[in-house]
VOGU-3710 file (C-alpha; in Angstrom, 3 decimals, decimal comma):
1> mldispsglq> 100,254/102,089/122,974  96,367/101,067/122,769  95,347/99,142/125,995  91,561/98,204/126,002  91,907/94,867/127,558  89,146/93,806/130,228  91,741/94,096/132,701  91,801/97,682/132,163  88,283/98,034/133,223  88,691/98,311/137,079
11> palqntqrgi> 85,661/97,263/139,310  83,642/100,211/140,431  85,360/101,932/143,102  83,586/102,733/146,424  84,094/106,664/146,564  82,239/108,520/149,589  79,979/111,161/148,879  82,506/113,420/150,146  85,170/112,340/147,495  82,735/113,549/144,815
21> vkgtkrvnts> 81,743/116,815/146,234  84,997/117,712/148,071  87,488/115,997/146,035  89,220/114,668/149,013  89,320/111,052/147,691  91,012/110,459/144,335  91,492/106,750/143,513  94,240/105,744/141,192  93,963/108,917/139,154  97,680/109,547/138,629
31> eaisasavag> 97,731/107,425/135,302  94,337/108,492/133,955  94,144/112,328/134,805  96,552/114,883/136,642  95,251/115,071/140,188  97,394/118,067/140,750  95,774/119,827/137,493  92,367/119,106/138,731  93,237/119,762/142,516  94,661/123,309/141,110
41> laerrldwrh> 91,197/124,508/140,314  90,761/125,006/143,916  93,038/127,939/143,594  91,183/129,784/140,920  89,569/133,136/141,835  86,032/133,864/141,627  84,796/137,060/140,260  82,180/138,949/138,052  82,973/136,435/135,114  81,322/133,574/137,130
51> kavpatanga> 77,872/134,392/137,240  76,825/131,648/139,665  79,090/133,311/142,249  77,440/135,817/144,089  78,942/139,373/144,215  79,885/138,963/148,159  82,396/136,318/147,237  84,134/138,482/144,467  87,733/137,716/144,614  87,873/134,737/146,787
61> thadflaaeh> 89,202/131,627/145,573  87,274/128,228/145,118  88,878/126,854/148,299  87,765/130,047/150,313  84,434/130,017/148,967  84,105/126,335/150,165  85,540/126,988/153,458  83,121/129,749/153,983  80,316/127,260/154,032  78,068/129,169/151,748
71> tladlqtpll> 74,391/127,755/151,244  71,667/128,322/148,583  70,377/131,269/150,360  73,598/133,328/149,662  73,477/132,648/145,917  71,194/134,452/143,247  69,284/134,014/140,257  69,229/132,938/137,596  71,239/129,688/138,612  72,007/126,063/137,782
81> tldagalhgn> 72,773/123,826/140,632  73,854/120,222/140,703  72,825/117,663/143,481  75,692/115,956/145,259  73,677/112,672/145,840  72,580/112,219/142,430  76,145/112,857/140,778  77,465/110,090/143,294  74,527/107,502/142,641  74,572/107,716/139,040
91> adrlaewcaq> 78,333/107,456/138,623  78,427/104,439/140,655  75,197/102,823/138,913  76,713/102,834/135,439  80,031/102,041/136,696  78,711/98,809/138,212  76,490/98,027/135,324  79,468/98,115/132,928  81,461/95,883/135,296  78,646/93,492/135,322
101> hgvllaphgk> 78,256/93,118/131,544  82,046/93,270/130,800  82,066/96,362/128,787  84,182/99,495/128,732  83,004/102,810/129,393  84,696/105,913/127,740  81,986/108,633/128,927  81,424/111,262/126,428  83,394/114,390/128,264  81,368/117,034/126,039
111> ttmspqlwte> 78,326/116,525/128,329  80,090/118,357/130,860  83,443/119,497/129,948  84,443/119,245/133,499  87,647/117,675/134,557  86,526/117,216/138,088  83,554/115,217/136,851  85,922/113,396/134,630  87,898/112,452/137,369  84,874/110,742/139,235
121> qlnrgawgit> 84,084/108,749/136,089  87,744/107,694/135,817  87,777/106,833/139,420  85,148/104,102/138,886  86,858/102,413/136,160  86,173/104,110/132,864  88,689/103,430/130,280  89,110/107,063/129,229  87,081/110,070/128,139  85,308/110,556/124,751
131> lanfaqlrva> 85,341/114,162/123,241  83,948/115,479/120,077  86,337/118,015/118,638  89,977/119,378/118,792  89,354/122,141/121,128  87,799/119,505/123,621  90,795/117,408/123,226  93,300/119,953/124,065  91,167/120,663/127,418  91,654/117,150/128,054
141> refgvrnlql> 95,428/116,954/127,691  95,888/120,229/129,621  94,508/117,851/132,659  96,319/115,061/131,718  93,989/112,619/130,420  95,760/109,940/128,887  93,031/107,948/127,163  90,890/109,642/124,716  88,755/109,074/121,987  87,612/111,616/119,341
151> ansltdphai> 84,178/110,629/118,221  84,650/112,352/115,092  86,879/112,439/112,009  90,344/114,622/112,040  90,323/116,645/108,768  92,077/119,679/110,342  96,053/119,476/109,289  96,685/121,337/112,538  94,608/119,005/114,512  96,027/115,956/112,738
161> qwvasqpadt> 99,705/116,820/113,411  98,888/117,827/117,205  97,391/114,377/117,658  100,496/112,783/116,018  102,745/114,946/118,485  101,412/113,631/121,875  103,647/111,422/124,151  103,743/107,818/123,532  102,105/107,217/126,832  98,798/108,991/125,548
171> tilswidslg> 96,145/107,256/123,426  93,915/109,193/121,240  91,431/106,985/119,057  89,709/108,845/116,204  87,066/107,868/113,482  87,116/107,747/109,731  84,229/107,446/107,544  85,275/108,123/103,949  88,303/107,477/101,556  88,694/111,403/101,573
181> tvdvinrala> 89,525/111,526/105,342  92,305/108,749/104,642  93,795/111,154/102,130  93,786/114,142/104,213  95,673/112,192/107,160  98,043/110,985/104,819  98,842/114,318/103,113  99,275/115,874/106,703  101,538/113,179/107,957  103,474/112,597/104,733
191> gsdsvldvlv> 106,902/111,687/105,320  106,537/111,287/109,053  106,662/107,993/110,842  103,748/108,768/112,738  100,793/106,409/113,233  97,438/107,218/114,314  95,000/104,680/116,107  91,778/104,920/114,060  88,122/103,248/113,949  86,190/102,924/110,700
201> elgahggrtg> 82,807/104,529/111,447  79,657/103,022/110,289  76,467/105,162/109,634  73,148/105,036/108,110  70,932/106,986/105,730  69,453/109,637/107,525  72,043/109,568/110,339  74,889/111,673/110,948  78,401/110,946/110,067  79,683/107,355/109,107
211> arsvdaalei> 80,090/105,352/105,945  76,396/104,772/104,532  76,975/100,974/103,863  79,149/98,047/105,285  80,719/97,924/101,715  81,758/101,543/101,640  83,181/100,851/105,082  85,148/97,819/104,055  86,558/99,958/101,225  87,769/102,524/103,778
221> aqaisespnl> 89,078/99,979/106,129  91,117/98,638/103,052  92,522/102,158/102,355  93,534/102,514/106,251  95,293/99,471/106,068  97,377/100,324/103,273  98,160/103,672/104,898  101,765/103,996/106,334  100,336/106,532/108,947  97,127/104,616/110,003
231> rlvgvsgyeg> 96,340/101,664/112,065  92,739/100,249/112,264  91,895/99,484/115,753  88,102/98,889/115,569  84,647/100,074/114,390  82,629/102,975/115,655  79,183/104,100/115,534  76,338/106,366/117,172  72,791/104,866/117,145  71,510/107,781/118,805
241> slahtaddag> 70,940/109,967/115,612  68,720/107,241/114,073  66,139/107,383/116,673  64,535/109,864/119,345  62,084/107,419/121,075  61,864/104,119/122,515  58,818/102,949/120,793  58,880/99,807/118,520  59,720/101,799/115,362  62,698/103,575/117,220
251> laavrgylaa> 64,056/100,560/118,872  64,018/98,555/115,562  65,983/101,118/113,841  68,564/101,190/116,570  68,677/97,489/116,662  68,899/97,057/112,816  71,858/99,678/112,677  73,703/97,788/115,547  73,348/94,498/113,710  75,046/96,220/110,567
261> mrllheella> 77,941/97,233/112,876  78,491/93,857/114,084  78,279/92,399/110,554  80,735/95,078/109,505  83,371/93,874/112,131  82,847/90,312/111,264  83,874/91,218/107,850  86,994/92,925/108,930  88,000/90,044/110,986  87,451/87,666/108,095
271> aglygaskvi> 89,327/90,105/105,771  92,323/90,530/108,185  92,104/94,178/107,992  92,619/95,052/111,661  96,141/96,128/112,538  96,314/95,499/116,192  96,019/92,591/118,429  93,297/94,477/120,510  90,257/95,856/119,016  87,000/97,698/120,032
281> itaggsayfd> 83,503/98,102/118,906  82,012/101,301/120,205  78,654/102,651/120,089  76,025/103,857/122,789  75,080/107,157/124,050  72,966/107,371/127,080  69,546/106,468/125,558  70,122/103,082/124,105  73,204/101,740/125,846  71,471/98,406/126,798
291> dvvtvlspai> 70,489/97,769/123,141  74,133/98,179/122,174  75,355/95,610/124,745  72,385/93,202/123,794  73,403/93,407/120,001  77,120/93,941/120,180  78,316/92,085/123,177  78,339/88,527/121,588  81,255/90,018/119,338  83,456/90,346/122,628
301> stgaefgepa> 86,290/87,952/122,392  89,740/87,102/123,641  90,688/86,059/120,189  93,095/83,382/121,429  90,774/80,288/120,187  90,940/81,499/116,553  94,343/83,424/116,644  92,312/86,716/115,812  92,552/90,075/117,692  91,025/90,562/120,983
311> vdlmirsgay> 87,641/92,280/120,813  85,841/94,645/123,394  82,790/96,406/123,617  82,983/100,044/124,855  80,024/102,387/125,357  80,323/106,244/125,317  77,244/107,216/127,667  77,939/110,865/128,806  74,679/112,396/130,173  73,945/109,657/132,873
321> iihddgfyrg> 76,029/111,353/135,450  73,698/114,312/135,623  70,547/112,902/134,030  67,515/115,000/133,956  63,914/115,882/134,186  62,917/115,482/130,701  64,504/113,772/127,668  66,815/111,215/129,652  64,152/110,620/132,168  61,720/109,341/129,398
331> ispfsregdq> 64,172/107,386/127,248  67,070/106,031/129,421  67,434/102,077/129,710  67,052/102,468/133,352  63,876/104,503/133,240  62,443/102,245/130,684  63,208/99,121/132,792  62,009/100,715/135,939  64,880/99,144/137,993  66,836/101,873/140,024
341> pftagmygwa> 66,734/104,617/137,478  69,385/107,362/137,217  68,395/110,452/139,498  68,183/113,881/137,831  71,173/115,977/139,339  70,785/119,462/137,955  68,133/122,121/138,960  67,412/125,606/137,451  66,513/128,480/139,574  64,892/131,458/138,602
351> rvvsqtepgl> 62,874/134,211/140,064  59,800/135,997/139,221  60,554/139,466/137,861  57,169/140,403/136,308  53,633/139,270/137,261  51,363/141,899/135,596  48,474/139,841/134,416  46,673/136,882/136,017  48,120/133,474/135,025  51,413/134,550/133,790
361> aildagkrdl> 54,691/135,153/135,396  58,036/136,326/133,708  61,153/134,668/135,010  64,774/135,761/135,097  66,080/132,822/133,366  66,175/132,204/129,594  68,015/130,412/126,667  71,539/132,381/127,921  70,765/130,239/131,409  69,089/127,130/130,924
371> pfdeglpepq> 68,662/124,166/128,293  65,586/124,349/125,876  66,357/122,302/122,929  65,021/118,889/124,091  62,078/120,330/126,199  61,408/123,450/128,176  62,193/123,897/131,799  59,529/122,022/134,131  58,285/124,265/137,335  58,399/122,024/140,271
381> ligpslggpm> 58,537/123,952/143,200  57,872/127,574/144,460  58,698/129,718/147,429  59,405/133,159/148,744  63,474/132,833/148,746  66,297/130,861/147,756  67,180/128,491/150,572  63,667/128,882/152,064  60,599/126,842/152,535  59,246/125,771/149,038
391> epligaeits> 56,036/123,859/148,034  55,009/122,072/144,846  53,780/124,133/142,006  51,046/122,281/140,556  49,910/122,664/136,803  52,457/125,524/136,245  54,030/125,219/132,684  56,898/127,174/130,978  55,526/127,952/127,539  58,438/129,619/126,149
401> vndqhsfmty> 61,876/131,065/126,482  63,625/134,359/125,359  67,264/134,915/125,857  66,754/136,368/129,235  63,396/135,271/130,477  60,915/132,374/130,699  57,184/132,791/130,399  55,374/130,502/133,006  51,565/130,094/133,035  49,656/128,952/136,063
411> dantttvnpg> 46,038/128,705/137,461  45,586/132,118/139,244  42,520/130,608/141,003  44,518/127,916/142,823  47,958/129,459/142,831  49,445/132,684/144,214  52,602/133,847/142,297  54,371/137,329/143,532  57,233/139,245/142,240  60,471/137,990/143,910
421> dvirlglshp> 59,145/134,360/144,221  61,921/131,765/143,596  60,979/128,764/141,238  62,753/125,487/141,220  62,879/124,165/137,467  63,596/120,617/136,456  65,507/120,630/133,206  66,102/118,575/130,111  69,423/117,775/128,424  72,620/118,076/130,392
431> ctafdkwtvi> 74,569/118,689/127,116  73,024/121,952/126,774  72,999/123,190/130,409  76,533/123,029/131,270  77,886/124,950/128,352  76,138/128,247/129,684  77,839/128,244/133,278  81,767/128,602/133,611  80,916/127,380/137,557  78,264/125,390/138,871
441> pvladsapgs> 77,436/125,082/142,521  77,066/121,518/143,891  74,546/121,356/147,044  74,647/118,885/149,674  71,771/116,430/149,979  68,941/117,601/151,982  65,199/117,876/151,560  63,753/120,156/149,037  62,956/123,695/150,373  66,004/123,763/152,734
451> dqtvvnliht> 68,863/125,957/152,836  71,482/123,452/151,125  75,182/123,871/151,872  77,344/124,318/148,836  79,827/121,479/148,940  81,760/121,924/145,638  81,897/124,210/142,631  82,303/122,567/139,220  84,429/124,197/136,593  83,523/123,888/132,984
461> ff> 85,719/124,466/129,793  83,693/124,916/126,824
//
């Protein structure tokens, strides 16, 4: 059954840093995710298939690797690492903010596709996990996640029937943005008594998915209410595809769209088209979640006064737990407000493999290793080795990336770069960083340029 009441949003839980990096403190996850399935990752063997794992650790289990207390110096380039303190602080920060504002959080799991990190989000009171496609839903169910939202339409008959076959204690919400999708689901479930919980999705011209007007969405909602296999439980949308900046024009587009979502919800209430006693309005990626709450939180209601369904607001921010040194650093609400911003929790590490002309160094990390779609990597530190002393790298720039190489320019008059030197890189857009790595080391907090201990290995499933 659908349970999205405010009581389902637990207070932010006070996990210790040891809990996030070692997995030793797991709070109330027996219902939200399978603790045993997540713990089982510690028995996975590491080998040549995991490019972040050094050759000297070939054949060791995840648990053996951590017990050996490896450090950054034991690893090799190219490399992606995570920062334990940043993960912990970012997870706490948004959980506390959601609790303060009375909104639900269903973080978009596609950012990391890591059940270990999903566990940390669920530990802190997240309602469930949002995902983007059928394959990702299967990963989540394999790890026992019980509350799921598919931020997309179900149009594959195999996926529709699979969702309908899930056990009664599992909630999977999906979106519908056309009469054609209603028809596809009706055909796939014809003759069955299965009922899927769905949200009508509002889009906008120039956006991605979603009905292109409130009137069109109302027509779809009417068709959902008439279907024997569908139940309308809310309104959904994604404002992030309508703007890419936080200037006046970008924010105006976002806020205008969110106002239309609220209008749609009010029209659905007035028409009595909701099919549940508790419904949600959901929007909010990692760039504009503050505007989502400002515009849509007035719709939150117990429903008791008017005999209407109770209404909750749910945001779906996913990149926040990792954050970055690029796109989200510039556009995150907490960065724009200047008050306790998120902290970058991922770094790339690359070695100079060629330095044959002044002011140009070729690094051993490229498109196959590091994100580049929302800004190129940012050179930050340089040193002779991983885990050794490093110093700021001023004025250097990554100008382009190939599959396996990056081109770094620098001022040869003020900076010396030699083959074998290691560069720490700030990165932009975690969503296209994690998919390049099956295992990602998590480093303990310490001063930059010190030999940090590997305190966990994060497994991903893309």
